[in-house]
PDBQT receptor file of N, H, CA, C and O in Angstrom, charges set to zero:
ATOM      1  N   UNK A   1     123.613 -49.818 261.130  1.00  0.00    +0.000 N 
ATOM      2  CA  UNK A   1     122.923 -48.804 260.345  1.00  0.00    +0.000 C 
ATOM      3  C   UNK A   1     123.789 -47.629 260.218  1.00  0.00    +0.000 C 
ATOM      4  O   UNK A   1     123.618 -46.902 259.239  1.00  0.00    +0.000 OA
ATOM      5  N   UNK A   2     124.776 -47.322 261.153  1.00  0.00    +0.000 N 
ATOM      6  H   UNK A   2     124.915 -47.912 261.948  1.00  0.00    +0.000 HD
ATOM      7  CA  UNK A   2     125.708 -46.393 261.045  1.00  0.00    +0.000 C 
ATOM      8  C   UNK A   2     126.963 -46.653 260.435  1.00  0.00    +0.000 C 
ATOM      9  O   UNK A   2     127.501 -47.760 260.403  1.00  0.00    +0.000 OA
ATOM     10  N   UNK A   3     127.508 -45.389 259.851  1.00  0.00    +0.000 N 
ATOM     11  H   UNK A   3     127.071 -44.490 259.877  1.00  0.00    +0.000 HD
ATOM     12  CA  UNK A   3     128.802 -45.643 258.782  1.00  0.00    +0.000 C 
ATOM     13  C   UNK A   3     128.406 -45.232 257.714  1.00  0.00    +0.000 C 
ATOM     14  O   UNK A   3     127.289 -44.819 257.404  1.00  0.00    +0.000 OA
ATOM     15  N   UNK A   4     129.562 -45.366 256.968  1.00  0.00    +0.000 N 
ATOM     16  H   UNK A   4     130.469 -45.701 257.219  1.00  0.00    +0.000 HD
ATOM     17  CA  UNK A   4     129.758 -44.872 255.226  1.00  0.00    +0.000 C 
ATOM     18  C   UNK A   4     128.541 -45.491 254.480  1.00  0.00    +0.000 C 
ATOM     19  O   UNK A   4     127.806 -44.859 253.723  1.00  0.00    +0.000 OA
ATOM     20  N   UNK A   5     128.425 -46.812 254.792  1.00  0.00    +0.000 N 
ATOM     21  H   UNK A   5     129.022 -47.326 255.407  1.00  0.00    +0.000 HD
ATOM     22  CA  UNK A   5     127.668 -47.501 253.923  1.00  0.00    +0.000 C 
ATOM     23  C   UNK A   5     126.219 -47.073 253.587  1.00  0.00    +0.000 C 
ATOM     24  O   UNK A   5     125.569 -47.189 252.548  1.00  0.00    +0.000 OA
ATOM     25  N   UNK A   6     125.881 -46.475 254.946  1.00  0.00    +0.000 N 
ATOM     26  H   UNK A   6     126.409 -46.381 255.790  1.00  0.00    +0.000 HD
ATOM     27  CA  UNK A   6     124.367 -46.220 254.952  1.00  0.00    +0.000 C 
ATOM     28  C   UNK A   6     124.294 -44.811 254.187  1.00  0.00    +0.000 C 
ATOM     29  O   UNK A   6     123.263 -44.509 253.587  1.00  0.00    +0.000 OA
ATOM     30  N   UNK A   7     125.201 -44.111 254.210  1.00  0.00    +0.000 N 
ATOM     31  H   UNK A   7     126.040 -44.356 254.697  1.00  0.00    +0.000 HD
ATOM     32  CA  UNK A   7     125.314 -42.687 253.558  1.00  0.00    +0.000 C 
ATOM     33  C   UNK A   7     125.369 -43.010 251.964  1.00  0.00    +0.000 C 
ATOM     34  O   UNK A   7     124.753 -42.362 251.118  1.00  0.00    +0.000 OA
ATOM     35  N   UNK A   8     126.101 -43.976 251.734  1.00  0.00    +0.000 N 
ATOM     36  H   UNK A   8     126.601 -44.503 252.421  1.00  0.00    +0.000 HD
ATOM     37  CA  UNK A   8     126.510 -44.116 250.146  1.00  0.00    +0.000 C 
ATOM     38  C   UNK A   8     125.181 -44.719 249.628  1.00  0.00    +0.000 C 
ATOM     39  O   UNK A   8     124.692 -44.240 248.605  1.00  0.00    +0.000 OA
ATOM     40  N   UNK A   9     124.497 -45.858 250.343  1.00  0.00    +0.000 N 
ATOM     41  H   UNK A   9     124.894 -46.247 251.174  1.00  0.00    +0.000 HD
ATOM     42  CA  UNK A   9     123.130 -46.364 250.097  1.00  0.00    +0.000 C 
ATOM     43  C   UNK A   9     122.095 -45.340 249.755  1.00  0.00    +0.000 C 
ATOM     44  O   UNK A   9     121.362 -45.363 248.766  1.00  0.00    +0.000 OA
ATOM     45  N   UNK A  10     122.133 -44.389 250.752  1.00  0.00    +0.000 N 
ATOM     46  H   UNK A  10     122.729 -44.370 251.555  1.00  0.00    +0.000 HD
ATOM     47  CA  UNK A  10     121.024 -43.347 250.572  1.00  0.00    +0.000 C 
ATOM     48  C   UNK A  10     121.441 -42.360 249.252  1.00  0.00    +0.000 C 
ATOM     49  O   UNK A  10     120.605 -41.822 248.526  1.00  0.00    +0.000 OA
ATOM     50  N   UNK A  11     122.469 -42.275 249.144  1.00  0.00    +0.000 N 
ATOM     51  H   UNK A  11     123.148 -42.712 249.734  1.00  0.00    +0.000 HD
ATOM     52  CA  UNK A  11     122.970 -41.151 247.868  1.00  0.00    +0.000 C 
ATOM     53  C   UNK A  11     122.548 -41.912 246.758  1.00  0.00    +0.000 C 
ATOM     54  O   UNK A  11     121.904 -41.360 245.866  1.00  0.00    +0.000 OA
ATOM     55  N   UNK A  12     122.870 -43.278 246.694  1.00  0.00    +0.000 N 
ATOM     56  H   UNK A  12     123.393 -43.727 247.419  1.00  0.00    +0.000 HD
ATOM     57  CA  UNK A  12     122.670 -43.744 245.583  1.00  0.00    +0.000 C 
ATOM     58  C   UNK A  12     121.068 -44.211 244.991  1.00  0.00    +0.000 C 
ATOM     59  O   UNK A  12     120.668 -44.477 243.858  1.00  0.00    +0.000 OA
ATOM     60  N   UNK A  13     120.504 -44.174 246.103  1.00  0.00    +0.000 N 
ATOM     61  H   UNK A  13     120.829 -43.958 247.023  1.00  0.00    +0.000 HD
ATOM     62  CA  UNK A  13     119.008 -44.604 246.106  1.00  0.00    +0.000 C 
ATOM     63  C   UNK A  13     118.376 -42.999 245.654  1.00  0.00    +0.000 C 
ATOM     64  O   UNK A  13     117.626 -42.731 244.715  1.00  0.00    +0.000 OA
ATOM     65  N   UNK A  14     118.844 -42.280 246.455  1.00  0.00    +0.000 N 
ATOM     66  H   UNK A  14     119.453 -42.497 247.218  1.00  0.00    +0.000 HD
ATOM     67  CA  UNK A  14     118.376 -40.735 245.697  1.00  0.00    +0.000 C 
ATOM     68  C   UNK A  14     118.637 -40.341 244.298  1.00  0.00    +0.000 C 
ATOM     69  O   UNK A  14     117.845 -39.747 243.566  1.00  0.00    +0.000 OA
ATOM     70  N   UNK A  15     119.985 -40.784 243.967  1.00  0.00    +0.000 N 
ATOM     71  H   UNK A  15     120.628 -41.266 244.562  1.00  0.00    +0.000 HD
ATOM     72  CA  UNK A  15     120.471 -40.672 242.333  1.00  0.00    +0.000 C 
ATOM     73  C   UNK A  15     119.543 -41.536 241.636  1.00  0.00    +0.000 C 
ATOM     74  O   UNK A  15     119.121 -41.109 240.562  1.00  0.00    +0.000 OA
ATOM     75  N   UNK A  16     119.174 -42.574 242.002  1.00  0.00    +0.000 N 
ATOM     76  H   UNK A  16     119.517 -42.921 242.875  1.00  0.00    +0.000 HD
ATOM     77  CA  UNK A  16     118.362 -43.542 241.269  1.00  0.00    +0.000 C 
ATOM     78  C   UNK A  16     116.908 -42.951 241.320  1.00  0.00    +0.000 C 
ATOM     79  O   UNK A  16     116.290 -43.005 240.257  1.00  0.00    +0.000 OA
ATOM     80  N   UNK A  17     116.372 -42.482 242.232  1.00  0.00    +0.000 N 
ATOM     81  H   UNK A  17     116.874 -42.438 243.096  1.00  0.00    +0.000 HD
ATOM     82  CA  UNK A  17     115.096 -41.911 242.287  1.00  0.00    +0.000 C 
ATOM     83  C   UNK A  17     115.019 -40.692 241.208  1.00  0.00    +0.000 C 
ATOM     84  O   UNK A  17     114.110 -40.631 240.380  1.00  0.00    +0.000 OA
ATOM     85  N   UNK A  18     115.955 -39.831 241.288  1.00  0.00    +0.000 N 
ATOM     86  H   UNK A  18     116.694 -39.881 241.960  1.00  0.00    +0.000 HD
ATOM     87  CA  UNK A  18     116.144 -38.722 240.562  1.00  0.00    +0.000 C 
ATOM     88  C   UNK A  18     116.368 -39.011 239.026  1.00  0.00    +0.000 C 
ATOM     89  O   UNK A  18     115.860 -38.202 238.250  1.00  0.00    +0.000 OA
ATOM     90  N   UNK A  19     116.960 -39.905 238.585  1.00  0.00    +0.000 N 
ATOM     91  H   UNK A  19     117.373 -40.562 239.215  1.00  0.00    +0.000 HD
ATOM     92  CA  UNK A  19     117.266 -40.612 237.511  1.00  0.00    +0.000 C 
ATOM     93  C   UNK A  19     115.961 -40.967 236.876  1.00  0.00    +0.000 C 
ATOM     94  O   UNK A  19     115.702 -40.544 235.749  1.00  0.00    +0.000 OA
ATOM     95  N   UNK A  20     115.192 -41.663 237.486  1.00  0.00    +0.000 N 
ATOM     96  H   UNK A  20     115.402 -42.006 238.401  1.00  0.00    +0.000 HD
ATOM     97  CA  UNK A  20     113.917 -42.253 237.142  1.00  0.00    +0.000 C 
ATOM     98  C   UNK A  20     112.833 -41.018 236.844  1.00  0.00    +0.000 C 
ATOM     99  O   UNK A  20     112.149 -40.854 235.833  1.00  0.00    +0.000 OA
ATOM    100  N   UNK A  21     112.887 -40.359 237.821  1.00  0.00    +0.000 N 
ATOM    101  H   UNK A  21     113.443 -40.492 238.642  1.00  0.00    +0.000 HD
ATOM    102  CA  UNK A  21     111.934 -39.017 237.550  1.00  0.00    +0.000 C 
ATOM    103  C   UNK A  21     112.243 -38.270 236.393  1.00  0.00    +0.000 C 
ATOM    104  O   UNK A  21     111.351 -37.916 235.622  1.00  0.00    +0.000 OA
ATOM    105  N   UNK A  22     113.796 -37.915 236.149  1.00  0.00    +0.000 N 
ATOM    106  H   UNK A  22     114.522 -38.202 236.775  1.00  0.00    +0.000 HD
ATOM    107  CA  UNK A  22     114.041 -37.288 234.988  1.00  0.00    +0.000 C 
ATOM    108  C   UNK A  22     113.889 -37.863 233.946  1.00  0.00    +0.000 C 
ATOM    109  O   UNK A  22     113.414 -37.184 233.035  1.00  0.00    +0.000 OA
ATOM    110  N   UNK A  23     114.187 -39.174 233.685  1.00  0.00    +0.000 N 
ATOM    111  H   UNK A  23     114.573 -39.725 234.425  1.00  0.00    +0.000 HD
ATOM    112  CA  UNK A  23     114.018 -40.172 232.357  1.00  0.00    +0.000 C 
ATOM    113  C   UNK A  23     112.682 -40.046 232.103  1.00  0.00    +0.000 C 
ATOM    114  O   UNK A  23     112.385 -40.001 230.909  1.00  0.00    +0.000 OA
ATOM    115  N   UNK A  24     111.424 -39.949 233.230  1.00  0.00    +0.000 N 
ATOM    116  H   UNK A  24     111.665 -39.986 234.200  1.00  0.00    +0.000 HD
ATOM    117  CA  UNK A  24     109.976 -40.062 233.013  1.00  0.00    +0.000 C 
ATOM    118  C   UNK A  24     109.772 -38.682 232.453  1.00  0.00    +0.000 C 
ATOM    119  O   UNK A  24     109.187 -38.704 231.370  1.00  0.00    +0.000 OA
ATOM    120  N   UNK A  25     110.098 -37.471 232.901  1.00  0.00    +0.000 N 
ATOM    121  H   UNK A  25     110.572 -37.453 233.781  1.00  0.00    +0.000 HD
ATOM    122  CA  UNK A  25     109.880 -36.237 232.581  1.00  0.00    +0.000 C 
ATOM    123  C   UNK A  25     110.433 -36.139 230.777  1.00  0.00    +0.000 C 
ATOM    124  O   UNK A  25     109.685 -35.815 229.855  1.00  0.00    +0.000 OA
ATOM    125  N   UNK A  26     111.584 -36.429 230.667  1.00  0.00    +0.000 N 
ATOM    126  H   UNK A  26     112.192 -36.692 231.416  1.00  0.00    +0.000 HD
ATOM    127  CA  UNK A  26     112.018 -36.594 229.129  1.00  0.00    +0.000 C 
ATOM    128  C   UNK A  26     111.474 -37.265 228.313  1.00  0.00    +0.000 C 
ATOM    129  O   UNK A  26     111.189 -36.887 227.177  1.00  0.00    +0.000 OA
ATOM    130  N   UNK A  27     111.202 -38.622 228.898  1.00  0.00    +0.000 N 
ATOM    131  H   UNK A  27     111.433 -38.930 229.821  1.00  0.00    +0.000 HD
ATOM    132  CA  UNK A  27     110.139 -39.318 227.864  1.00  0.00    +0.000 C 
ATOM    133  C   UNK A  27     108.916 -38.614 227.427  1.00  0.00    +0.000 C 
ATOM    134  O   UNK A  27     108.542 -38.644 226.255  1.00  0.00    +0.000 OA
ATOM    135  N   UNK A  28     108.179 -37.864 228.531  1.00  0.00    +0.000 N 
ATOM    136  H   UNK A  28     108.483 -37.839 229.484  1.00  0.00    +0.000 HD
ATOM    137  CA  UNK A  28     106.883 -37.497 228.101  1.00  0.00    +0.000 C 
ATOM    138  C   UNK A  28     107.243 -36.388 227.474  1.00  0.00    +0.000 C 
ATOM    139  O   UNK A  28     106.212 -35.993 226.931  1.00  0.00    +0.000 OA
ATOM    140  N   UNK A  29     108.142 -35.627 227.223  1.00  0.00    +0.000 N 
ATOM    141  H   UNK A  29     108.980 -35.949 227.664  1.00  0.00    +0.000 HD
ATOM    142  CA  UNK A  29     108.501 -34.478 226.927  1.00  0.00    +0.000 C 
ATOM    143  C   UNK A  29     108.734 -34.753 225.380  1.00  0.00    +0.000 C 
ATOM    144  O   UNK A  29     108.294 -34.002 224.509  1.00  0.00    +0.000 OA
ATOM    145  N   UNK A  30     109.499 -35.950 225.111  1.00  0.00    +0.000 N 
ATOM    146  H   UNK A  30     109.857 -36.560 225.818  1.00  0.00    +0.000 HD
ATOM    147  CA  UNK A  30     110.119 -36.372 223.735  1.00  0.00    +0.000 C 
ATOM    148  C   UNK A  30     108.937 -36.982 223.032  1.00  0.00    +0.000 C 
ATOM    149  O   UNK A  30     108.638 -36.788 221.854  1.00  0.00    +0.000 OA
ATOM    150  N   UNK A  31     108.309 -37.734 223.885  1.00  0.00    +0.000 N 
ATOM    151  H   UNK A  31     108.552 -37.892 224.842  1.00  0.00    +0.000 HD
ATOM    152  CA  UNK A  31     106.964 -38.325 223.216  1.00  0.00    +0.000 C 
ATOM    153  C   UNK A  31     106.047 -37.424 222.595  1.00  0.00    +0.000 C 
ATOM    154  O   UNK A  31     105.490 -37.676 221.527  1.00  0.00    +0.000 OA
ATOM    155  N   UNK A  32     105.863 -36.233 223.341  1.00  0.00    +0.000 N 
ATOM    156  H   UNK A  32     106.316 -36.028 224.209  1.00  0.00    +0.000 HD
ATOM    157  CA  UNK A  32     104.953 -35.232 222.717  1.00  0.00    +0.000 C 
ATOM    158  C   UNK A  32     105.617 -34.460 221.741  1.00  0.00    +0.000 C 
ATOM    159  O   UNK A  32     104.846 -33.689 221.169  1.00  0.00    +0.000 OA
ATOM    160  N   UNK A  33     106.904 -34.404 221.319  1.00  0.00    +0.000 N 
ATOM    161  H   UNK A  33     107.530 -35.031 221.784  1.00  0.00    +0.000 HD
ATOM    162  CA  UNK A  33     107.655 -34.204 220.250  1.00  0.00    +0.000 C 
ATOM    163  C   UNK A  33     108.052 -34.917 219.237  1.00  0.00    +0.000 C 
ATOM    164  O   UNK A  33     108.735 -34.491 218.305  1.00  0.00    +0.000 OA
ATOM    165  N   UNK A  34     107.555 -36.276 219.400  1.00  0.00    +0.000 N 
ATOM    166  H   UNK A  34     107.001 -36.622 220.157  1.00  0.00    +0.000 HD
ATOM    167  CA  UNK A  34     107.544 -37.323 218.445  1.00  0.00    +0.000 C 
ATOM    168  C   UNK A  34     108.895 -37.856 218.309  1.00  0.00    +0.000 C 
ATOM    169  O   UNK A  34     109.331 -38.322 217.257  1.00  0.00    +0.000 OA
ATOM    170  N   UNK A  35     109.650 -37.764 219.580  1.00  0.00    +0.000 N 
ATOM    171  H   UNK A  35     109.295 -37.386 220.435  1.00  0.00    +0.000 HD
ATOM    172  CA  UNK A  35     111.242 -38.259 219.496  1.00  0.00    +0.000 C 
ATOM    173  C   UNK A  35     111.638 -39.560 220.489  1.00  0.00    +0.000 C 
ATOM    174  O   UNK A  35     112.719 -40.095 220.735  1.00  0.00    +0.000 OA
ATOM    175  N   UNK A  36     110.130 -39.847 220.990  1.00  0.00    +0.000 N 
ATOM    176  H   UNK A  36     109.252 -39.412 220.790  1.00  0.00    +0.000 HD
ATOM    177  CA  UNK A  36     110.068 -40.776 221.998  1.00  0.00    +0.000 C 
ATOM    178  C   UNK A  36     111.317 -41.805 222.087  1.00  0.00    +0.000 C 
ATOM    179  O   UNK A  36     112.016 -42.053 223.070  1.00  0.00    +0.000 OA
ATOM    180  N   UNK A  37     111.399 -42.378 220.661  1.00  0.00    +0.000 N 
ATOM    181  H   UNK A  37     110.831 -42.177 219.863  1.00  0.00    +0.000 HD
ATOM    182  CA  UNK A  37     112.398 -43.609 220.667  1.00  0.00    +0.000 C 
ATOM    183  C   UNK A  37     114.035 -43.334 220.931  1.00  0.00    +0.000 C 
ATOM    184  O   UNK A  37     114.819 -44.264 221.118  1.00  0.00    +0.000 OA
ATOM    185  N   UNK A  38     114.457 -41.843 220.920  1.00  0.00    +0.000 N 
ATOM    186  H   UNK A  38     113.820 -41.087 220.768  1.00  0.00    +0.000 HD
ATOM    187  CA  UNK A  38     115.580 -41.439 220.943  1.00  0.00    +0.000 C 
ATOM    188  C   UNK A  38     115.862 -41.271 222.630  1.00  0.00    +0.000 C 
ATOM    189  O   UNK A  38     116.984 -40.955 223.024  1.00  0.00    +0.000 OA
ATOM    190  N   UNK A  39     114.923 -41.473 223.421  1.00  0.00    +0.000 N 
ATOM    191  H   UNK A  39     114.011 -41.730 223.100  1.00  0.00    +0.000 HD
ATOM    192  CA  UNK A  39     115.186 -41.364 224.752  1.00  0.00    +0.000 C 
ATOM    193  C   UNK A  39     114.835 -42.540 225.451  1.00  0.00    +0.000 C 
ATOM    194  O   UNK A  39     115.176 -42.534 226.633  1.00  0.00    +0.000 OA
ATOM    195  N   UNK A  40     114.098 -43.804 224.945  1.00  0.00    +0.000 N 
ATOM    196  H   UNK A  40     113.820 -43.809 223.984  1.00  0.00    +0.000 HD
ATOM    197  CA  UNK A  40     113.988 -44.885 225.744  1.00  0.00    +0.000 C 
ATOM    198  C   UNK A  40     114.877 -45.815 225.398  1.00  0.00    +0.000 C 
ATOM    199  O   UNK A  40     114.779 -46.394 224.316  1.00  0.00    +0.000 OA
ATOM    200  N   UNK A  41     115.787 -46.059 226.206  1.00  0.00    +0.000 N 
ATOM    201  H   UNK A  41     115.867 -45.588 227.085  1.00  0.00    +0.000 HD
ATOM    202  CA  UNK A  41     116.462 -47.025 226.014  1.00  0.00    +0.000 C 
ATOM    203  C   UNK A  41     116.515 -47.818 227.200  1.00  0.00    +0.000 C 
ATOM    204  O   UNK A  41     117.164 -48.864 227.214  1.00  0.00    +0.000 OA
TER     205      UNK A  41
């Protein structure tokens, strides 16, 4: 459990979660603006 791998996994997991949240927010905003398909990849 100790070592750099644990820290790297935590950072990557956090980055993934942040990316998901940001993507969701952008999808909602652009969907409301009628530009959903530009964001949905």
